[in-house]
N, C-alpha and C positions, 0 to 999 in steps of 0.2 A: 460512440465512444471517441471518435476522432475529435469532434468539437469540444468534448469535455476534457480530454487529456493533452491536447496539443494546441499550440498557438495558432491564431488566425488573424489576418489583417488584410484589408482591401479586397475581400472576396477570395483570398488564398488561404488554404490550410497548410501549415508547416508540419510535415510528418517526417520522422527520422527514416533513414534508409530501410531499416528492419521493421518499420511500422509497429503495430501492436505487439509483435513478437519480441521487440526490443525492451518492452516494459518488464521491470522486475516485480516481485510480489508486492512491493510497497504500494503499487498502484491499485491493488485489489483487496486490501484489508482496511478495516476501520478500528478505531480506538475502543477499548473497553478495559475497565479495571479488573475484569474477569476474563482474561484472554483464553483462546483455545490454540493459539500459536505463540511460540516463544523464540527469542533470539539469544544465542549464547555469545554473540560477538558484535554487539551494538548495531544490529540491523543489517549485517552483511549476509547472513543466512537465517532462515526460519525453520523451525520444526513444529510439529503438532504436539500439544501437551496431552491430547487424548484423541480418540477416534472422531473424525469429522463426518457428520452425516451428509448425505447427498442433499444439496440445496442449502446447507447451513452456511451462514456468513462467516468469513475468516476474521478473527478479532485478535488484535495485539495491544499490549499496553505500551503506548508510544513513549511513556516516561522511562521505559527500560532502555531506550536507545536514542532518544531525541531530547535536546535541551528544552526545558519547559518554557523558556522565553520564545522559542521558535514555533510552538504549537498552541492551539486553543483547545483546552480540554473541558468537556462538560460533564 
């Protein structure tokens, strides 16, 4: 996860002081037009829209809090 989420250059990985604990939920969900998490405040906080089953992927509709020019939606 360190190589995926953080910058690296010249054999060094640049990790924030808090490491992975410093990541907010936006690092761990994907886009879907049928989300199971929603945001009432443009991405500051998220709540579930239904019960999430163990092992189920967290899905948010990026269009509800990100400008469409900033994201690639499929």
